[in-house]
N, C-alpha and C positions, 0 to 999 in steps of 0.2 A: 248381605252377601250369601245367604243360605242357598239361593238358587244357583250360585256359582259352584257350589260344592257337590261332591258325590255323596253317596250314602255313608261313607266312612269319614266325611268331613274334609276331604282333600280337594284342593283347587287343581293341582297338577297330577297327572298320571305318574306314579313312581317309576314306571318302566317305559319311558317314551322311546321311539326309534330315533337314534342320533346318527347323523352322517356329517363328516367333516370334509368339505369340498375345497380344493384349491381355487383361489381367485387370481392372485398375482404372486410374484416371488415374495415370500414372507407373509402372505395374507391368506386367510381362509374364511370360509363361510360355514357356520354350523347350522345345519338344517335339522329341525326336530319335527317329526310327525307324531301324532297322537299325544300332544303335549298336555291337553286338558283332561281332567278326570270326568267332567260333565260338560262336554261342548254344547249340548242342546240347552242346558240350563243357562250357560253364559250367553248363548245366542238369544234366547228368549228374554233374558234380563236386558241385554243391549237393545233389542228391538223396542222395549217398553220405555226407554230413556228419552229425555229431552236433550237433544244435541244443540249446540250453539256455536257462534263464531269463535275462533281461537283467540285467546287473549294475548295480543302482542307478538305474534309470529305469523309468517305468511303461509300457513297451511291452506291448500285449495279446497276447503270444505268445512265441515263442522266437527266439533269435538265434545267429549263428555268425560267428566271425572269418574273415577272408579271408586268402589267402596273402600273404606279404611281396611287395612290389612292386606290388600292385594299387592302393594309395593313390597312388603316384607316377604310375602310368599314368592313373588317373582324374584326377589334378590336371592332367596334360598335356592330356587330352581336354577337360576343363572349360575350361582356358585357351584352347584352340584354337576350341571350338565354342559356348561358353556365356557365359563371363565378360563379354565385350564387349557382348553383347546386354543384360546386366543393368546395365551402366554401372559395372562394378567394374574396378579397376586391377590388383589382385593378390589372391592367395589367401593368407590368414593361417593358416588351419587347415583340415584335412580329415580326416574320419573315415569309414571304410567298414566295412560289415558286411552280412551277409545276414540276412533276417528272414522269419518266417512268422507271420501273424496266426492264432492258434489258440485264443484264449480265447472260450468261449461268451458270447454277449451278456449273459445273466443273471448271469454271474460278473464282469463288468467293475466296476472301482472308479469312483467319480464322475469322477475326472480323465480316465478313458478314455471317458466318455460324450460329451466335448466334442471339437470340432475340434482336431487336433494343432496346437500352437504351440510352436516352439522357444524363443522369447524373449518377454519381457513388457516392461512400460513402463520397465524399468531400462536398456534398451539405449541405447548411444550412437547418435545420429542419423546419424553419418558412417560407420557400419559396416553393411554389407549382410549379412544372414544368408540363405544360399541352401541349398536342399536338392535333391538329385538322387534320383530313384526309378527303379530299373530293374526292370521286371516280367519274370520268367522263365517265366511260364505261357503256354501257347498259346491258351487259351480266353478271349476277351475278356469273356465273361459273368461271369468271376470278379471283375470290377470294375476299379478304377483309382483315380485321384486326382481329388478334387473340391475346389473352392475356394469359400470362404464369406466374406462380409463381416459384421462384427459388427453386430448391431442395437442394441447397447448403447453407451454412451459408453466411452471408454478406461478411465475410473475404474471403471465398473460391470463392464466386462469383466475388469479386474484383480481385483476383488472376487470375481467368479464363479470365476475361476481359483484364487484363494487358497482359497475355500470348498470347491472340488472336491478340494483336497488335505488339508483339515482336518476337514470335517464328515462324520459318519457318512452312509451312503448314504440312509437314510430321511429324515433332516433335510435333506440337500442336495436330494433329489428334491422334497420338499414345498416348500422355499423357492423353487425355480426352476421347478417344474412339469415336471420331467424324470424319466425312468426309465432304468434300465440298458439299454444297447443301443448299437449302432454308428450313427453318423449316415450317412444314405444319400440325402439330398436335401433 
C-alpha cells in the first residue's frame, strides 16, 4: 500500500474540499475534491493491477481488490467528512474495491440498462445505505455520477428491477421500451 500513501504516510488529504449538494427533499450528495493525499500513486498502483470479473454481482466491467488497511482508512475518512452530512450515526459495514466499466453497451444485460440501485423495497427504513465513488481518471469528459428519480411508483420500480433480472433481453426491452445501453441523461 506504500504507493497509495504520501510522504507523511497518509492515504487521504486531511483538508479536502467538501460540498454538500441537495438531491431531493431530505437527501444530499457530499462531493469531495482533493480527497487523496497521493492521487498519482494510487492511479499508478491501480494501472498495474490485474482486474477481473466481479464475483456474484452484475457490474458491467472488471474489479480489483484493494490493499489491506484501505477499508479502515476509508471508514475513518467517511466518518470525519461524510457521515454527519448524511444524518448517520455510525458505519455498520464498508466494502472497498476498484472497478473499470468495460462492457460494450450492446453486451449489457437488462439489469445493467437501469440506474444502479444497491437496495430495493425490502430495506429497513432506519438504515441508510451510502455509496462512495472515487474517480481516478484525469479527463472529466470520461463522465461521472448522475442521479435520477423514479418515474414509476415504488411497486412498479420493484417489478421493473425484478424483471430486469429474470426476463430475456428481448422481452424485457419490449415490455419496457428499453434497449441495451448505458443511461446517460
